[in-house]
N, CA, C and O of each residue as an XYZ file, in Angstrom:
256
protein
N      28.613     89.955    107.463
C      27.980     90.995    106.843
C      27.663     92.417    108.094
O      27.497     92.077    109.265
N      27.620     93.476    107.845
C      27.789     94.943    108.847
C      26.855     96.037    108.327
O      26.842     96.346    107.135
N      26.013     96.660    109.317
C      25.716     97.906    108.740
C      26.273     99.468    108.950
O      25.764    100.581    108.818
N      28.005     98.805    109.472
C      28.605     99.808    109.264
C      28.978    100.620    107.821
O      28.654    100.078    106.764
N      29.582    101.771    107.806
C      29.650    102.410    106.458
C      31.290    101.547    105.891
O      32.039    100.905    106.626
N      31.457    101.788    104.506
C      32.719    100.833    104.089
C      33.630    101.613    104.953
O      34.534    101.096    105.609
N      33.320    103.062    104.926
C      34.810    104.162    105.338
C      35.143    103.596    107.027
O      36.155    103.727    107.716
N      34.063    103.054    107.261
C      34.140    102.758    108.856
C      34.948    101.567    109.085
O      35.452    101.474    110.204
N      35.243    100.321    107.953
C      35.326     99.299    107.923
C      36.487     99.389    107.365
O      37.226     98.500    107.790
N      37.063    100.171    106.479
C      38.071    100.390    106.066
C      38.898    101.010    107.023
O      40.090    100.751    106.854
N      38.633    101.771    108.008
C      39.491    102.503    109.254
C      39.956    101.046    109.978
O      41.132    100.858    110.288
N      39.294    100.413    110.125
C      39.978     98.975    111.196
C      40.766     98.176    110.490
O      41.419     97.294    111.049
N      40.813     98.395    109.061
C      42.133     97.565    108.032
C      43.078     97.580    108.240
O      43.271     98.254    109.252
N      44.273     97.032    107.686
C      45.651     97.103    107.563
C      45.658     98.259    106.292
O      45.100     97.666    105.369
N      45.935     99.276    105.940
C      46.270     99.865    104.648
C      47.010     99.427    103.918
O      46.946     99.691    102.717
N      48.241     98.359    104.613
C      48.915     97.895    103.825
C      48.241     96.484    103.120
O      48.823     96.019    102.139
N      47.199     95.916    103.554
C      46.786     94.786    102.963
C      45.692     94.955    102.090
O      45.429     94.166    101.182
N      45.106     95.890    102.331
C      43.538     96.452    102.293
C      43.611     97.648    101.145
O      44.561     98.428    101.213
N      42.587     97.813    100.051
C      42.488     98.627     99.544
C      41.621     98.838     98.576
O      41.450     98.110     97.598
N      40.773    100.345     98.956
C      39.530    100.904     98.260
C      39.680    100.953     96.705
O      40.312    101.853     96.151
N      39.154    100.083     96.130
C      39.105     99.983     94.613
C      38.374    101.044     93.864
O      38.482    101.491     92.723
N      37.511    101.327     94.981
C      36.324    101.915     94.285
C      35.347    102.136     95.483
O      35.425    101.565     96.571
N      34.091    103.377     94.975
C      33.376    103.422     96.493
C      32.545    102.803     96.893
O      31.842    103.253     97.798
N      32.295    101.375     96.288
C      31.625    100.131     96.441
C      32.099     99.042     96.958
O      31.446     98.102     97.413
N      34.165     99.244     96.845
C      34.699     97.883     96.704
C      35.708     97.983     97.877
O      35.984     99.143     98.184
N      36.264     97.092     98.534
C      37.415     97.198     99.374
C      37.634     95.825     99.217
O      36.771     94.949     99.286
N      39.362     95.613     98.905
C      39.773     94.230     98.528
C      41.032     94.017     99.118
O      41.699     95.014     99.394
N      41.555     92.701     99.403
C      42.826     92.646     99.876
C      43.600     92.464     98.664
O      43.415     91.890     97.592
N      44.644     93.229     99.257
C      45.511     93.134     97.659
C      46.208     92.111     97.648
O      46.583     91.877     96.500
N      46.608     91.296     98.464
C      47.111     89.797     98.209
C      46.080     89.014     97.386
O      46.468     87.962     96.879
N      44.831     89.396     97.197
C      43.918     88.315     96.257
C      43.585     88.560     94.561
O      42.992     87.773     93.823
N      44.276     90.169     94.134
C      44.018     90.906     93.212
C      45.007     89.792     92.059
O      46.215     89.578     92.158
N      44.177     89.288     91.136
C      45.144     88.620     90.187
C      45.231     89.334     88.930
O      45.888     88.778     88.051
N      44.685     90.486     88.658
C      44.974     90.807     87.555
C      43.948     92.360     87.259
O      42.747     92.624     87.294
N      45.131     93.060     86.990
C      44.716     94.380     86.365
C      44.379     94.839     84.998
O      45.273     95.147     84.210
N      43.208     94.893     84.708
C      43.049     95.570     83.029
C      42.071     96.202     82.717
O      40.925     95.807     82.932
N      42.412     97.459     82.069
C      41.465     98.617     81.802
C      41.100     99.447     82.995
O      41.760    100.320     83.559
N      39.776     98.935     83.282
C      38.797     99.777     84.205
C      38.386     98.430     84.908
O      37.159     98.425     85.006
N      38.980     97.204     85.472
C      38.594     96.617     86.177
C      39.916     95.612     86.910
O      41.023     95.486     86.387
N      39.486     94.950     88.241
C      40.850     93.951     88.640
C      39.891     92.603     88.632
O      38.696     92.830     88.820
N      40.204     91.498     88.474
C      39.865     90.456     88.950
C      40.463     89.471     90.086
O      41.615     89.039     90.075
N      39.617     89.227     90.936
C      39.986     88.437     92.138
C      39.017     87.238     92.340
O      37.988     87.516     92.956
N      39.206     85.643     91.826
C      38.501     84.458     92.184
C      37.611     84.606     90.817
O      36.411     84.355     90.939
N      38.123     85.013     89.452
C      37.082     85.127     88.258
C      36.007     86.444     88.392
O      35.039     86.623     87.653
N      36.265     86.986     89.094
C      34.895     87.907     89.916
C      35.563     89.639     89.238
O      36.481     90.179     89.856
N      35.222     90.025     88.515
C      35.912     91.211     88.036
C      35.108     92.476     88.720
O      33.890     92.598     88.589
N      35.814     93.282     89.366
C      35.625     94.288     90.667
C      35.958     95.903     89.584
O      37.108     96.144     89.218
N      34.973     96.688     89.271
C      35.510     97.836     88.662
C      36.411     99.023     89.754
O      36.324     99.085     90.980
N      37.064     99.684     89.048
C      38.180    100.415     89.600
C      38.286    101.888     89.205
O      38.524    102.271     88.059
N      38.059    102.782     90.409
C      38.322    103.736     90.121
C      39.060    104.571     89.399
O      40.195    104.121     89.242
N      38.876    105.657     88.869
C      40.074    105.915     88.054
C      41.284    106.290     88.596
O      42.178    106.089     87.773
N      41.786    106.855     89.872
C      42.750    107.239     90.825
C      43.156    106.261     91.212
O      44.387    106.282     91.184
N      42.648    105.094     91.689
C      43.571    103.970     92.298
C      43.953    103.294     91.046
O      45.108    102.872     91.090
N      43.218    103.024     89.744
C      43.877    102.382     88.517
C      45.097    103.129     88.043
O      45.877    102.459     87.367
N      45.451    104.547     88.297
C      46.391    104.987     88.156
C      47.931    105.139     89.173
O      49.103    105.469     88.994
N      46.937    104.607     90.446
C      47.939    104.337     91.551
C      48.741    103.024     91.539
O      49.868    102.787     91.974
N      47.632    102.051     90.772
C      48.221    100.564     90.708
C      49.170    100.557     89.955
O      50.299    100.494     90.442
N      48.922    100.641     88.025
C      49.682    100.523     87.105
C      50.770    101.394     87.509
O      51.908    100.935     87.598
N      50.441    102.994     87.841
C      52.055    103.569     88.325
C      53.010    103.372     88.901
O      54.217    103.562     88.747
N      52.433    103.000     89.535
C      53.668    102.264     90.842
C      54.028    101.150     90.674
O      54.889    100.816     91.488
N      53.653    100.131     89.714
C      54.159     98.749     89.318
C      53.317     97.534     90.282
O      53.795     96.484     90.711
N      52.130     97.979     90.428
C      51.393     97.528     91.128
C      50.758     96.451     90.189
O      50.371     95.375     90.644
N      50.676     96.730     89.039
C      49.765     95.535     88.106
C      50.555     94.117     88.373
O      51.762     93.951     88.547
N      49.533     93.183     88.352
C      50.208     91.718     88.391
C      49.976     90.993     86.811
O      50.406     89.863     86.582
């Protein structure tokens, strides 16, 4: 747990391994199990994605 803003945490992480998928969610790319419609799944948890990220993931062949 941290009191740091998510933006600050994001700056500390390797951008090739972590992705900000929504204003409230930062995920490890290797943990993404599926991407469908407006959400992705990690360990059976549905996480909402922003429109821009969804287009980036699906458009770049990032769909799993």
